[in-house]
Structure formats: structure tokens, C-alpha cells
C-alpha positions in Angstrom: 178.0 65.4 61.8 177.3 62.1 60.0 177.2 61.8 56.3 175.5 59.1 54.3 178.9 57.4 53.8 178.9 56.6 57.5 175.9 54.2 57.2 175.1 53.7 53.5 176.9 52.4 50.4 175.8 54.2 47.4 176.4 54.0 43.6 175.1 56.0 40.7 175.4 55.1 37.1 174.5 58.2 35.2 174.8 56.5 31.8 172.5 53.7 32.9 170.1 55.9 34.9 170.6 53.4 37.7 171.0 54.1 41.4 171.9 51.5 44.1 172.2 51.8 47.8 172.7 49.4 50.7 172.7 50.0 54.5 176.1 49.2 56.0 174.7 48.3 59.4 171.6 48.8 61.5 170.5 52.4 61.3 168.5 54.8 63.3 165.5 56.9 62.1 167.6 60.0 61.3 170.1 57.9 59.2 167.2 56.1 57.5 165.6 59.3 56.4 168.8 61.1 55.6 169.9 58.2 53.4 166.7 57.9 51.5 166.5 61.6 50.9 170.0 61.5 49.5 169.0 58.7 47.2 165.9 60.8 46.1 168.0 63.9 45.4 170.2 61.9 43.0 167.2 60.1 41.4 165.8 63.6 40.7 169.0 65.3 39.6 170.1 62.5 37.3 166.7 61.3 36.1 167.3 57.8 37.2 164.8 55.2 35.9 165.9 52.2 38.1 166.7 51.8 41.7 168.2 48.7 43.4 167.5 49.2 47.1 169.5 46.6 49.0 167.7 46.2 52.3 169.2 42.8 52.9 170.9 43.9 56.1 168.1 46.1 57.3 165.6 45.5 60.1 162.2 46.9 59.4 161.7 50.6 60.1 159.5 51.6 63.1 155.9 52.7 62.6 156.8 56.4 62.3 159.4 55.7 59.6 157.0 53.5 57.8 154.5 56.4 57.7 157.1 58.9 56.7 158.2 56.5 53.9 154.7 56.3 52.5 153.5 59.9 53.1 156.6 61.9 52.3 159.2 59.7 50.5 156.6 57.8 48.4 155.1 61.0 47.2 158.5 62.3 46.2 159.2 59.1 44.3 155.9 59.2 42.5 156.9 62.5 41.0 160.3 61.2 39.8 161.5 59.6 36.7 161.7 56.2 38.3 160.1 53.3 36.5 161.3 50.3 38.5 162.4 49.7 42.1 163.9 46.4 43.0 164.1 45.8 46.7 166.6 43.2 47.9 165.4 41.6 51.1 166.8 39.1 53.6 164.9 35.8 53.6 162.7 36.9 56.5 159.0 36.1 56.5 158.1 39.0 58.8 160.0 41.6 56.6 158.5 40.1 53.5 155.0 40.5 55.0 155.8 44.1 55.9 157.1 44.7 52.4 153.9 43.4 50.9 151.8 45.6 53.2 153.9 48.7 52.2 153.5 47.8 48.5 149.8 47.6 48.9 149.8 51.1 50.4 152.2 52.3 47.7 150.3 51.2 44.7 147.7 54.1 44.9 150.6 56.6 45.3 152.7 55.3 42.4 149.8 54.3 40.1 151.2 52.6 37.1 154.2 54.9 36.9 156.5 53.0 39.3 156.7 49.3 39.6 158.1 47.8 42.9 159.2 44.2 43.1 160.9 42.3 46.0 163.8 39.9 45.6 166.1 37.6 47.7 168.7 37.4 45.0 170.7 40.4 43.6 171.2 38.8 40.2 167.4 38.3 39.8 166.8 41.8 40.9 169.3 43.1 38.4 167.8 41.0 35.6 164.4 42.4 36.3 165.6 46.0 36.5 167.4 45.7 33.1 164.5 44.2 31.2 163.3 46.8 28.7 165.3 49.7 30.1 167.7 51.6 27.8 170.6 53.6 29.0 171.7 57.0 27.9 173.9 55.4 25.2 171.0 53.5 23.8 172.1 50.1 25.2 169.3 48.0 26.5 171.2 46.3 29.3 173.7 47.5 31.9 176.1 45.8 34.3 175.6 46.1 38.0 178.7 46.1 40.2 178.0 44.8 43.7 
């Protein structure tokens, strides 16, 4: 049986309430859902406020997974402690258009509770995530290790 370590790199900073993940290679539907649910379980358990979702090596999910992401996963995230999600994308016009479409559908689910923003550069994503967020030790900024 596969575990998330077979297809996803994952890092949790409990002090900083930051979670990061990156797909290691192209993944199938089961891996996509298993990986995202693992991320959610940790967001919930550790009260994460920020998530850096590195989708730079990812090809867009199929229609069924897009629907699952909005209907099931989005609803879970809306009830979480997340405040910001930075999505790191490859410089792909099609994927950016898909991301914009998903964000339009996500806005009513998240309301003003969760802000999602897309980036092509990890440093810019990190800078945005750290702006105005305090960690468990009261520090305003945290370091992200790639």
C-alpha cells in the first residue's frame, strides 16, 4: 500500500502553523485525494494558519477530482484554521486559467475566512504567507525551508 511519502513531499512547522507540500511526480486520482486529505488532517490537528501548496510539478486534476476538490476538500478547508493558501504553479497559461476558475468557485465556499493566491515564485509566495501572520512564539515572520 502506498503512503503519501511515495508521491508527496511534506513539511509541517508546528511553531509557525505552516504546512507545505509538493507532489514528487505526476500522480493519479487516488494519490491526489490521499495526499490532500493527509494535508487537511495535519492542518486540522495542528491548527495551521498558512499552507504553501507547491503544484509546480503538477498537471491539472481531471474533472472528477476538480469537483471533489471543490465539494469535499474545499468544504473541509473552509472549516479549518487556515487563513492563507499560497499555490505555487508552473508558468503554464492553461493551468493558471484553471486555477482562476477554481478560485472563483472557491470564493463562496471560503468567504473571507481563507485567502488563496497563486504564484510562480516560491520566495514571493513565502513573503505573502508571512505577512501579518504570527507564529506560536509570537514572531511575526518565519523561515521556509525548500
